[in-house]
DRENVORO-867205 format. One record per residue: residue in three letters; x, z, y of N, C-alpha, C, O in turn; residue number from 0. Coordinates in steps of 0.05 Angstrom, whole numbers. Layout:
REM DRENVORO-867205
SITE   fimar    neast      nup   nnorth   caeast     caup   canorth    ceast      cup   cnorth    oeast      oup   onorth   zalo
SITE     ALA        X        Z        Y        X        Z         Y        X        Z        Y        X        Z        Y    NUM
...
//
This chain:
REM DRENVORO-867205
SITE   fimar    neast      nup   nnorth   caeast     caup   canorth    ceast      cup   cnorth    oeast      oup   onorth   zalo
SITE     MET    -1862      418       -4    -1854      442       -18    -1823      444      -19    -1812      466      -17      0
SITE     ILE    -1810      421      -22    -1781      421       -24    -1770      429        4    -1750      443        5      1
SITE     LYS    -1782      419       25    -1773      426        52    -1774      456       56    -1756      468       68      2
SITE     LEU    -1795      469       46    -1799      498        49    -1777      512       33    -1766      532       43      3
SITE     LYS    -1770      503       10    -1749      516        -6    -1722      513        8    -1706      532       10      4
SITE     VAL    -1716      489       19    -1691      485        33    -1690      502       58    -1669      514       64      5
SITE     LEU    -1712      504       73    -1713      521        96    -1708      550       89    -1694      564      103      6
SITE     GLY    -1720      559       67    -1716      586        58    -1687      592       51    -1677      613       57      7
SITE     MET    -1675      573       38    -1647      576        30    -1629      577       54    -1610      592       55      8
SITE     VAL    -1634      561       75    -1618      561        99    -1622      587      113    -1602      599      123      9
SITE     VAL    -1646      597      116    -1651      623       129    -1637      645      114    -1625      663      126     10
SITE     LEU    -1638      645       87    -1624      665        71    -1594      664       76    -1581      685       78     11
SITE     LEU    -1583      640       77    -1555      637        82    -1547      648      109    -1527      662      112     12
SITE     LEU    -1563      642      129    -1557      652       156    -1560      682      158    -1543      695      171     13
SITE     LEU    -1580      694      145    -1583      722       145    -1560      736      131    -1551      758      139     14
SITE     SER    -1551      725      109    -1530      738        94    -1503      736      108    -1486      753      105     15
SITE     SER    -1499      714      123    -1474      711       137    -1474      726      164    -1452      730      176     16
SITE     ALA    -1497      736      173    -1498      750       199    -1483      777      197    -1472      786      217     17
SITE     SER    -1482      789      173    -1468      815       171    -1437      811      171    -1423      830      176     18
SITE     VAL    -1428      787      167    -1399      782       166    -1389      777      195    -1365      782      200     19
SITE     ILE    -1406      768      212    -1398      762       240    -1397      787      256    -1417      796      266     20
SITE     LEU    -1374      799      258    -1370      824       273    -1347      820      293    -1330      803      289     21
SITE     ALA    -1347      835      314    -1326      834       334    -1301      846      323    -1302      864      307     22
SITE     ASP    -1278      837      332    -1252      848       323    -1248      875      336    -1257      880      359     23
SITE     PRO    -1236      894      321    -1230      920       334    -1208      916      355    -1193      897      354     24
SITE     PRO    -1206      936      373    -1185      934       393    -1157      936      381    -1153      950      360     25
SITE     PRO    -1137      923      393    -1110      925       382    -1099      954      385    -1108      968      403     26
SITE     PRO    -1079      961      369    -1068      988       372    -1052      990      398    -1042      970      408     27
SITE     PRO    -1051     1014      409    -1036     1017       435    -1006     1013      431     -995     1017      409     28
SITE     ASP     -993     1005      452     -964     1001       451     -950     1028      447     -958     1048      460     29
SITE     PRO     -930     1030      430     -916     1056       426     -900     1064      450     -895     1088      454     30
SITE     GLY     -891     1045      466     -874     1051       489     -889     1055      515     -876     1055      536     31
SITE     GLY     -914     1058      514     -929     1062       539     -940     1035      548     -942     1016      533     32
SITE     ASN     -946     1033      574     -957     1008       586     -936      996      604     -935     1004      628     33
SITE     PRO     -919      977      595     -897      967       611     -907      948      634     -892      943      653     34
SITE     THR     -931      938      633     -940      920       653     -952      934      677     -960      921      697     35
SITE     GLY     -954      960      677     -966      974       699     -996      974      696    -1006      968      675     36
SITE     GLY    -1010      979      717    -1039      979       716    -1049     1003      700    -1033     1021      693     37
SITE     GLY    -1073     1004      696    -1084     1028       682    -1109     1020      666    -1115      997      662     38
SITE     GLY    -1123     1041      658    -1147     1036       643    -1143     1042      614    -1120     1044      605     39
SITE     GLY    -1164     1046      600    -1163     1052       572    -1160     1027      555    -1158     1005      565     40
SITE     THR    -1160     1032      529    -1159     1009       511    -1186      994      511    -1207     1007      513     41
SITE     PRO    -1185      968      509    -1211      953       509    -1227      958      483    -1215      964      462     42
SITE     VAL    -1252      956      485    -1270      961       463    -1281      935      453    -1287      917      469     43
SITE     GLY    -1284      932      426    -1295      908       414    -1324      903      423    -1339      923      426     44
SITE     ALA    -1332      879      428    -1359      872       437    -1378      872      413    -1373      858      393     45
SITE     PRO    -1400      886      415    -1420      885       393    -1436      859      393    -1445      851      415     46
SITE     ILE    -1438      846      371    -1453      821       369    -1479      826      355    -1499      811      360     47
SITE     ASP    -1480      844      336    -1503      847       318    -1529      855      332    -1550      846      323     48
SITE     GLY    -1529      870      353    -1554      879       365    -1572      857      374    -1595      856      366     49
SITE     GLY    -1562      839      390    -1578      816       399    -1583      796      377    -1604      783      377     50
SITE     LEU    -1564      793      359    -1567      773       337    -1590      781      319    -1605      765      310     51
SITE     GLY    -1591      807      312    -1612      817       294    -1640      813      306    -1659      805      293     52
SITE     ILE    -1642      818      332    -1668      814       346    -1675      785      347    -1698      778      342     53
SITE     LEU    -1656      768      352    -1660      739       353    -1669      728      326    -1688      712      324     54
SITE     LEU    -1657      737      304    -1664      729       278    -1692      738      270    -1708      723      258     55
SITE     ALA    -1698      763      277    -1725      774       272    -1747      758      286    -1767      751      275     56
SITE     MET    -1742      752      312    -1761      737       328    -1765      709      316    -1787      699      315     57
SITE     GLY    -1743      697      308    -1745      670       296    -1760      670      270    -1776      652      264     58
SITE     ALA    -1756      691      253    -1771      693       228    -1801      697      233    -1817      686      219     59
SITE     ILE    -1808      713      253    -1836      718       260    -1848      692      270    -1870      685      262     60
SITE     TYR    -1834      678      287    -1844      653       298    -1849      632      276    -1869      619      275     61
SITE     GLY    -1829      630      258    -1831      611       236    -1854      618      217    -1868      600      208     62
SITE     GLY    -1857      644      211    -1878      652       194    -1906      647      206    -1924      638      192     63
SITE     ARG    -1908      651      231    -1934      645       245    -1940      615      244    -1962      607      238     64
SITE     LYS    -1920      598      250    -1924      569       249    -1932      560      221    -1949      543      217     65
SITE     LEU    -1919      572      200    -1926      565       173    -1954      574      166    -1968      559      153     66
SITE     TYR    -1962      597      175    -1989      607       170    -2010      589      183    -2029      582      170     67
SITE     ILE    -2005      581      207    -2024      563       221    -2025      536      208    -2047      525      205     68
SITE     ALA    -2002      526      199    -2002      499       186    -2017      500      160    -2033      482      154     69
SITE     ARG    -2014      521      144    -2029      524       119    -2059      527      124    -2075      516      109     70
SITE     LYS    -2065      543      144    -2094      547       151    -2106      521      159    -2129      515      151     71
SITE     ASP    -2093      505      176    -2104      480       185    -2107      460      162    -2126      445      160     72
SITE     LYS    -2088      461      143    -2089      443       120    -2113      450      102    -2127      433       92     73
SITE     LYS    -2118      476       98    -2141      485        82    -2167      476       96    -2185      466       82     74
SITE     GLU    -2169      480      122    -2193      472       136    -2197      442      135    -2220      433      132     75
SITE     LYS    -2176      427      136    -2179      398       135    -2188      389      107    -2205      372      104     76
SITE     GLU    -2177      402       86    -2185      395        59    -2214      403       54    -2229      388       41     77
SITE     SER    -2223      426       64    -2251      434        59    -2270      416       75    -2292      410       66     78
SITE     THR    -2262      407       98    -2278      388       114    -2281      362       99    -2302      350       98     79
SITE     GLU    -2259      352       88    -2259      327        73    -2277      329       48    -2291      310       41     80
SITE     GLU    -2277      353       35    -2294      357        12    -2323      357       19    -2340      346        5     81
SITE     ASP    -2330      369       42    -2357      370        51    -2367      342       58    -2390      335       52     82
SITE     ILE    -2350      326       69    -2357      298        76    -2361      282       50    -2380      265       49     83
SITE     ALA    -2344      287       30    -2346      272         5    -2372      279      -10    -2383      262      -24     84
SITE     GLU    -2381      304       -8    -2405      313       -21    -2430      300      -10    -2450      296      -24     85
SITE     GLU    -2430      293       16    -2453      282        29    -2456      254       21    -2475      241       30     86
//
């Protein structure tokens, strides 16, 4: 039970910190033009949240399923042990 609480707290911490992890905005353009030559527009910040949100959701689903199966197996094992004890 304690492991489950610790795991829940770790997941909550990771989910709450995921909103803080954002890409930096692009720097402001130079006021004097582009002295280095070359061309192109200003670079755009890379989005991180799209893939991270999907990854966290998939991990939560996977963990929930594993927990469900573990509890189901534990119940079946306990009921089997009770049936054997009654005989």
